[in-house]
C-alpha positions in Angstrom: 84.6 -108.1 -43.4 85.2 -106.4 -46.2 88.7 -105.8 -48.0 88.8 -101.9 -47.2 88.3 -102.8 -43.1 91.2 -105.3 -43.0 94.1 -103.8 -46.0 93.1 -99.6 -46.1 95.2 -97.5 -44.3 93.1 -94.7 -42.7 94.1 -91.9 -45.7 92.8 -94.3 -48.3 89.0 -94.2 -46.9 86.0 -92.5 -48.9 84.9 -89.5 -48.0 82.4 -90.9 -44.9 79.2 -92.0 -45.9 79.6 -91.2 -49.7 80.0 -94.3 -52.2 82.0 -94.5 -55.2 81.7 -97.0 -57.9 84.9 -99.2 -58.5 86.0 -98.0 -62.8 85.2 -101.4 -63.9 86.6 -100.6 -67.4 90.8 -100.4 -65.8 91.3 -104.4 -66.2 93.8 -103.6 -63.6 95.2 -100.7 -61.5 97.4 -97.4 -62.8 100.1 -96.0 -62.5 99.9 -92.6 -61.0 100.8 -90.5 -64.8 97.3 -92.7 -66.0 95.4 -91.2 -63.5 96.8 -88.0 -63.5 97.0 -87.7 -66.7 92.7 -89.7 -67.5 90.9 -89.0 -65.1 91.4 -84.9 -64.8 89.9 -84.7 -68.7 87.6 -87.9 -68.0 85.5 -85.3 -64.9 85.9 -82.4 -67.2 84.5 -83.8 -70.8 81.4 -85.5 -69.3 80.5 -83.1 -66.7 80.4 -81.1 -68.9 79.0 -82.9 -71.6 76.4 -83.8 -69.3 75.2 -80.4 -68.7 75.3 -79.6 -71.8 72.0 -82.2 -72.6 70.8 -80.4 -69.1 70.7 -83.4 -67.1 70.5 -82.4 -63.5 74.1 -83.6 -62.6 77.1 -81.1 -61.7 80.2 -83.5 -62.6 82.2 -86.2 -61.7 83.9 -87.1 -58.4 86.9 -89.4 -59.2 89.8 -91.1 -56.6 92.0 -93.2 -56.4 91.9 -95.9 -53.5 93.6 -99.1 -53.2 95.2 -98.3 -56.7 92.4 -98.6 -58.3 90.0 -95.5 -59.6 86.4 -95.2 -58.3 84.3 -92.7 -59.0 80.9 -91.3 -58.4 78.6 -89.3 -60.0 77.4 -85.1 -58.1 74.0 -84.4 -58.6 73.1 -81.3 -58.8 72.0 -80.0 -55.3 74.4 -82.7 -54.1 74.0 -83.7 -50.3 77.8 -83.5 -49.5 78.0 -84.4 -46.0 76.3 -87.9 -47.1 76.9 -87.4 -51.2 73.5 -88.4 -52.1 71.0 -86.7 -54.0 67.4 -85.3 -52.8 65.5 -88.3 -52.1 62.6 -89.0 -55.5 59.8 -86.6 -54.4 61.8 -83.7 -53.4 64.1 -83.8 -56.9 60.3 -84.3 -58.7 59.8 -80.8 -56.9 63.5 -79.3 -57.6 63.4 -80.4 -61.7 60.1 -78.3 -61.9 60.5 -75.5 -59.4 63.8 -74.6 -58.8 65.2 -71.8 -61.1 68.7 -73.7 -61.8 67.5 -76.7 -62.7 64.7 -75.3 -64.9 67.3 -74.1 -66.5 69.2 -77.1 -66.5 66.3 -78.9 -67.8 65.7 -76.3 -71.0 69.4 -77.3 -72.2 67.5 -80.8 -72.8 64.8 -79.1 -75.1 67.9 -78.3 -77.5 68.5 -82.2 -78.6 64.3 -82.4 -78.7 63.2 -84.8 -81.6 65.9 -86.9 -84.4 66.8 -83.5 -86.3 69.4 -82.0 -83.3 71.2 -85.4 -82.9 71.7 -87.4 -86.7 73.7 -83.5 -87.1 75.7 -84.3 -84.4 76.8 -87.9 -86.4 76.6 -86.5 -89.1 79.4 -83.4 -88.2 81.3 -86.1 -87.2 80.8 -87.3 -90.3 81.8 -84.8 -92.7 84.9 -83.2 -90.2 85.1 -84.7 -87.1 87.0 -87.9 -87.8 89.2 -86.5 -90.6 90.2 -83.6 -88.3 90.4 -85.1 -85.5 92.8 -89.0 -86.9 94.8 -86.2 -89.0 95.9 -83.9 -85.8 96.6 -87.2 -83.8 98.8 -88.5 -87.0 100.3 -84.9 -86.9 101.7 -84.4 -84.0 102.5 -88.4 -82.9 105.1 -87.7 -86.9 106.5 -85.2 -84.4 110.3 -85.9 -84.0 110.4 -85.5 -80.1 113.9 -87.2 -79.4 115.4 -82.9 -81.4 113.1 -81.5 -78.7 114.5 -79.3 -76.2 113.3 -80.8 -72.5 111.3 -77.4 -72.7 109.7 -77.6 -76.4 108.6 -81.4 -75.4 107.0 -79.6 -71.9 104.9 -77.6 -75.3 104.3 -80.7 -77.0 102.7 -82.3 -74.3 100.8 -79.5 -73.3 99.4 -79.3 -77.3 98.7 -83.1 -76.8 96.5 -83.0 -73.6 94.6 -79.8 -75.2 93.7 -82.2 -78.4 92.9 -85.2 -76.2 90.2 -83.1 -74.3 88.4 -82.1 -77.4 88.8 -85.5 -78.3 87.3 -86.6 -75.7 84.9 -84.5 -76.1 83.7 -85.4 -79.0 83.9 -89.1 -78.0 81.3 -88.7 -74.4 79.2 -86.2 -77.0 78.6 -88.9 -79.3 78.0 -92.0 -76.8 74.7 -89.7 -75.8 74.0 -88.3 -78.8 74.5 -91.9 -81.3 74.1 -94.7 -78.6 72.2 -93.0 -74.8 69.7 -91.4 -76.6 68.4 -92.8 -79.7 68.5 -96.6 -77.7 66.7 -94.4 -73.9 64.4 -93.4 -76.6 63.2 -96.6 -78.1 63.0 -98.1 -74.8 60.7 -95.3 -73.5 58.9 -96.5 -76.9 59.0 -100.0 -77.1 57.7 -99.9 -73.2 55.1 -97.6 -74.0 53.6 -99.5 -76.7 54.4 -103.7 -76.2 55.8 -103.4 -72.9 58.9 -104.6 -73.6 62.1 -105.1 -71.2 65.4 -103.7 -72.0 66.6 -106.6 -73.4 63.8 -106.6 -75.7 65.6 -103.1 -76.9 69.2 -104.2 -76.4 68.4 -107.0 -79.2 66.7 -104.4 -81.3 69.5 -102.9 -82.2 72.6 -105.7 -82.0 74.4 -106.3 -85.0 74.7 -102.8 -85.8 78.1 -101.4 -83.8 79.9 -102.7 -86.8 83.5 -100.0 -84.9 82.9 -103.0 -81.6 83.8 -105.4 -83.7 85.8 -103.8 -86.5 89.1 -104.4 -85.1 88.8 -108.1 -84.2 87.8 -108.4 -88.2 91.3 -106.4 -89.1 93.0 -109.7 -87.1 91.1 -112.0 -89.5 91.9 -109.8 -93.1 95.6 -109.9 -91.8 95.5 -113.6 -90.8 94.2 -114.2 -94.4 97.2 -111.5 -96.4 99.5 -113.4 -94.4 99.6 -116.7 -95.2 99.8 -119.5 -92.9 103.8 -119.7 -93.5 104.5 -115.8 -92.2 102.3 -116.6 -89.1 103.7 -119.9 -87.9 106.7 -118.4 -88.3 105.9 -115.2 -86.4 104.2 -118.1 -83.7 108.6 -118.1 -83.1 109.9 -115.0 -83.3 107.4 -112.3 -83.9 109.8 -109.7 -85.7 109.5 -111.1 -88.7 105.8 -109.7 -88.5 108.0 -106.3 -89.0 108.0 -104.8 -92.5 105.2 -106.6 -94.1 102.9 -104.6 -95.5 99.9 -106.4 -94.7 101.1 -105.4 -90.7 101.6 -102.2 -91.1 98.3 -101.3 -92.4 96.7 -103.1 -89.7 99.5 -101.2 -86.9 98.1 -97.9 -88.7 94.7 -98.7 -88.1 95.0 -100.0 -84.7 98.4 -100.7 -83.6 97.8 -97.1 -81.7 96.1 -97.0 -78.7 96.1 -97.5 -75.2 93.4 -98.5 -72.4 93.5 -95.7 -70.2 96.9 -97.7 -69.3 100.5 -95.6 -70.4 102.7 -98.1 -69.2 101.2 -100.7 -71.0 103.0 -100.9 -75.4 100.5 -100.2 -77.8 100.8 -103.0 -80.7 103.2 -100.7 -82.5 105.6 -101.2 -79.8 104.8 -104.6 -79.2 104.2 -107.1 -82.2 104.3 -109.9 -79.6 100.1 -108.7 -79.4 99.9 -109.0 -83.0 101.9 -112.2 -82.9 99.3 -113.8 -80.1 96.3 -112.2 -81.5 97.4 -114.2 -85.4 97.6 -117.3 -82.4 94.0 -117.7 -81.4 93.4 -118.0 -85.0 94.6 -121.1 -85.5 91.3 -123.3 -84.4 87.4 -121.9 -84.3 85.2 -121.7 -81.7 81.5 -122.7 -81.9 79.1 -121.3 -84.8 77.7 -118.4 -83.3 74.2 -117.0 -84.3 74.4 -113.7 -86.2 73.1 -111.2 -83.9 71.1 -109.5 -87.0 69.0 -111.9 -87.2 67.9 -111.8 -83.9 67.3 -108.5 -84.0 65.4 -108.6 -87.7 62.9 -111.1 -85.6 62.1 -108.6 -82.9 61.7 -106.3 -85.5 59.0 -108.1 -87.3 57.4 -109.3 -84.2 56.8 -105.2 -83.6 55.5 -104.4 -86.5 53.3 -107.0 -86.6 51.5 -105.5 -83.3 51.6 -101.9 -84.4 48.2 -101.3 -85.8 48.3 -97.3 -86.4 50.4 -95.6 -88.8 51.6 -92.7 -86.5 53.2 -95.5 -84.4 54.7 -97.2 -86.4 56.2 -94.3 -88.3 57.5 -93.3 -84.4 58.7 -97.1 -84.3 60.6 -97.2 -87.5 62.3 -94.0 -87.6 63.5 -93.9 -84.3 65.0 -97.4 -84.1 66.8 -96.7 -87.3 68.4 -93.6 -85.4 68.9 -96.2 -82.5 70.6 -98.8 -85.1 72.9 -96.1 -87.0 73.9 -94.3 -84.1 75.4 -97.4 -82.0 78.6 -97.6 -83.9 79.4 -94.0 -82.8 80.3 -94.6 -79.1 83.3 -97.8 -80.4 84.4 -95.4 -82.5 85.2 -92.5 -80.8 86.2 -94.3 -77.6 88.9 -95.7 -80.2 89.7 -91.9 -81.1 90.4 -91.2 -77.9 92.8 -94.4 -77.0 94.6 -93.4 -80.0 95.1 -89.5 -78.9 96.1 -90.4 -75.5 99.7 -92.3 -76.6 100.8 -88.7 -77.0 101.2 -88.3 -73.3 103.4 -92.5 -73.7 105.4 -91.0 -76.2 106.9 -88.0 -74.3 106.9 -90.4 -71.1 108.8 -93.0 -72.8 110.9 -90.0 -74.2 111.5 -87.8 -70.6 112.1 -91.2 -68.6 115.5 -91.6 -70.8 116.8 -88.4 -70.6 115.9 -88.1 -66.6 117.8 -91.3 -66.1 120.4 -90.2 -68.1 120.8 -87.1 -66.1 120.0 -89.1 -62.7 116.4 -88.0 -62.1 115.2 -91.1 -62.4 116.7 -94.7 -61.1 115.7 -96.2 -63.9 113.2 -95.0 -67.1 109.9 -97.0 -66.1 109.7 -95.0 -62.7 108.1 -91.9 -65.1 104.8 -93.8 -64.6 105.4 -93.7 -60.9 105.2 -89.6 -61.6 101.9 -87.6 -61.9 101.6 -85.1 -64.4 102.6 -82.4 -62.8 105.7 -83.4 -61.5 106.7 -84.5 -64.9 105.6 -81.1 -66.9 107.7 -79.7 -63.7 110.4 -81.8 -64.7 110.6 -81.1 -68.2 110.6 -77.0 -68.0 113.0 -76.9 -65.0 116.1 -79.3 -65.3 116.9 -78.6 -61.8 113.7 -79.9 -60.0 114.0 -83.1 -58.5 111.3 -86.5 -58.9 110.3 -87.4 -55.3 110.9 -90.2 -53.6 109.0 -93.3 -55.7 109.5 -95.3 -53.1 106.2 -95.4 -51.4 104.3 -95.7 -54.7 106.3 -98.9 -56.0 105.0 -100.5 -52.5 101.3 -99.7 -53.1 101.2 -99.8 -56.8 103.2 -103.7 -55.8 100.4 -104.0 -53.4 97.3 -102.9 -55.9 98.5 -105.7 -58.5 98.3 -108.4 -55.4 94.4 -107.5 -54.2 91.6 -107.5 -55.3 89.7 -104.3 -55.3 85.6 -104.3 -53.6 82.7 -103.1 -56.0 82.4 -100.1 -54.4 83.1 -98.6 -51.7 81.4 -96.2 -48.8 77.3 -97.6 -48.7 76.3 -99.8 -50.4 74.6 -97.4 -54.3 72.0 -97.0 -55.3 70.6 -96.7 -58.8 69.9 -93.9 -61.6 66.9 -92.0 -60.5 63.8 -92.6 -61.7 63.2 -90.9 -65.3 59.3 -90.8 -62.9 61.0 -88.1 -61.5 61.3 -85.8 -65.3 58.8 -83.0 -66.2 57.2 -85.2 -69.4 58.0 -82.8 -71.9 62.5 -83.7 -71.0 62.2 -87.4 -70.9 62.6 -87.3 -75.4 66.5 -86.6 -74.3 66.5 -86.5 -69.8 64.3 -89.3 -69.5 65.8 -91.3 -72.4 69.5 -90.7 -71.1 68.3 -91.6 -67.4 66.6 -95.3 -69.1 70.0 -96.2 -71.1 72.5 -95.4 -67.7 69.5 -98.1 -66.0 70.3 -100.3 -68.9 74.6 -99.5 -68.4 74.7 -99.9 -64.4 76.6 -102.3 -63.2 74.3 -105.0 -62.5 75.2 -107.6 -59.6 73.4 -110.8 -59.3 72.9 -112.8 -56.4 73.9 -116.0 -56.4 73.4 -118.9 -54.2 76.3 -120.7 -52.7 75.7 -123.8 -55.3 76.6 -125.2 -58.2 75.1 -123.1 -60.6 76.5 -118.9 -60.7 73.5 -116.7 -61.2 73.3 -113.4 -63.5 72.4 -111.3 -65.9 71.2 -112.4 -69.2 73.6 -110.0 -71.1 73.6 -112.0 -74.6 71.7 -115.3 -75.8 73.1 -118.5 -76.7 74.3 -121.5 -74.7 77.5 -122.8 -75.2 81.0 -125.0 -73.3 84.2 -124.7 -72.7 87.0 -124.9 -70.8 87.1 -121.5 -68.4 90.1 -118.6 -68.5 90.4 -116.8 -65.8 91.8 -113.2 -67.2 92.5 -110.5 -64.9 93.8 -108.3 -67.2 95.4 -107.3 -71.0 98.7 -108.7 -69.9 97.0 -112.5 -69.8 95.7 -112.6 -73.0 98.6 -114.6 -73.9 96.5 -117.8 -72.0 93.6 -117.5 -74.2 92.4 -120.6 -76.4 89.9 -120.3 -79.0 87.4 -121.4 -77.4 87.5 -120.9 -74.2 85.2 -119.1 -71.7 86.6 -116.2 -70.8 85.8 -115.1 -66.8 86.4 -111.2 -66.0 86.1 -108.5 -63.4 84.8 -106.8 -66.8 86.2 -105.7 -70.4 87.8 -102.7 -72.2 87.6 -101.9 -76.1 91.0 -103.1 -76.2 89.7 -106.6 -75.5 88.1 -106.7 -78.7 90.0 -108.6 -80.4 90.0 -111.9 -78.0 86.2 -112.2 -79.0 85.9 -113.0 -82.3 88.0 -116.6 -81.0 86.3 -117.6 -77.4 82.9 -119.2 -76.8 81.2 -117.3 -73.9 81.8 -114.7 -71.6 81.1 -114.5 -67.6 82.1 -110.5 -66.0 81.8 -109.7 -62.1 80.3 -106.3 -63.9 78.1 -105.1 -65.9 74.8 -104.1 -67.2 73.0 -105.1 -70.8 74.1 -101.6 -71.9 77.8 -102.0 -70.5 80.4 -102.4 -72.4 80.3 -106.8 -72.0 76.9 -106.8 -73.0 77.3 -104.4 -76.4 80.8 -106.6 -77.5 79.1 -110.0 -77.1 75.9 -109.3 -78.6 78.0 -107.8 -81.5 79.7 -111.3 -81.8 77.2 -113.1 -81.1 78.9 -114.9 -77.8 76.9 -116.0 -74.9 77.3 -114.1 -72.1 76.4 -114.0 -68.6 77.7 -110.8 -66.3 77.3 -109.7 -62.7 78.1 -112.6 -61.0 79.7 -111.5 -57.6 83.5 -112.9 -57.5 82.7 -115.0 -60.6 86.9 -114.8 -61.5 87.8 -116.7 -57.9 84.2 -119.5 -58.0 85.1 -120.7 -61.2 88.2 -121.9 -61.4 90.4 -122.0 -64.2 90.9 -124.5 -66.6 87.6 -126.3 -65.6 85.0 -127.1 -67.8 81.3 -125.1 -67.5 78.2 -124.8 -69.1 77.2 -121.4 -69.8 72.9 -120.1 -70.8 73.7 -116.2 -71.9 69.4 -116.9 -72.2 68.6 -117.8 -68.7 71.8 -116.2 -67.5 73.2 -119.0 -65.2 76.6 -121.0 -65.5 77.1 -124.5 -64.5 79.9 -126.4 -64.0 80.4 -129.9 -65.6 
């Protein structure tokens, strides 16, 4: 019997027959203020970008069940009653014959070839990056304490508009920089060499510099502070306050959230910085530079290409795929920095509402819906709702694991074979990348060796450290094998010191796979219930090339 059948009230069930997938990048349950702020922005911007690139997708349906975020993609001609897309044979006909489908696919032709993709990347480099950072800084530096409640509500509206604009850029550049170039490379090497997706990921590993920048920044910070300051900071993190090197580090990396508005940033909580520095006290096993494997794979490919035209196609496609790798993680960090603007307003509002008696305690603000926060700021007579049920529901969600999906078993993304050939350069490439990123859940027999997705090569052994969310980072020691549901961008700093990674979710192009490869870290993904099957403190060997985890 599943958790959904034994623990959930009927009102929290998904619509009959529809499959909702757990959103693994949220490493723990989110409060109502976080979900009501981010999920509408995410659904609107990602859906709009998907349609902009000509994908036959009408949007995203994201909901909170069991205190966790679940979602499903809404295809064009969604069958509604059971939430599934039409069968492949019918989808093939619709894509070729149905006028709405043909109009949607026609949009993808605007992105054919390298030039349109390069133009989007160049636009971010020339204008977008600096403009987004400047606007976030301007809004962050506003004196919220001096504002009236009404002014604070207007500031919140302005911040939300900015977050939505930055999120749109993030999803656009993730498709243009990562999904389309990587998918085109995948289709090309499959055509030329018959290579598998894992070989494609190897070709671009080591080029996602934005993925590793946070961890490298901590290394640089440790070098500038020196052992004496670090030793004092481990006893009292306030020692770090006012240190020029720390201020410079926090200016770049200290104002980010993992969508969870209730979690303090590093700039607010210097214990997080001290904890990063603590883990640098020991050195994990040496790792192979992922670019070594990438260049070896490139040489193998070039050695078998005899046609000059094929060689030129391969080289240009590979170059753009490598160039585009950083844009997804970089713009995600930009979006998460902008999202802290909502946290700042909520903190200011929580103090006011507690003083005037509308909230019992300041941390109750995270239990409000965004619309309730906005209404309370606009009218001093607006009473806060009774939050007792929400508080109990959140506590239950924190104490109970969430199933990987609700409703019928999930189906893989549609095959690119349904896409007309002239649209495969964009739509087909995205579908290839979506399939590679889709959560892989391996079947693992009840024996000693656990098997999953061979996500990042290498073999190592270490101590299991079961980590279910960022709040447990202080338990991680250098050289540990971290076992977790999945990872998110904010997990990057731990990758520089751990020895290996095991997750319950993730495909070859998923976030934990990308991070592990960029750090040269052996990783096995998609092992069902790994956080319960592997015991904290036990010794294991992981083989990221074979996709196995063996107790020692």
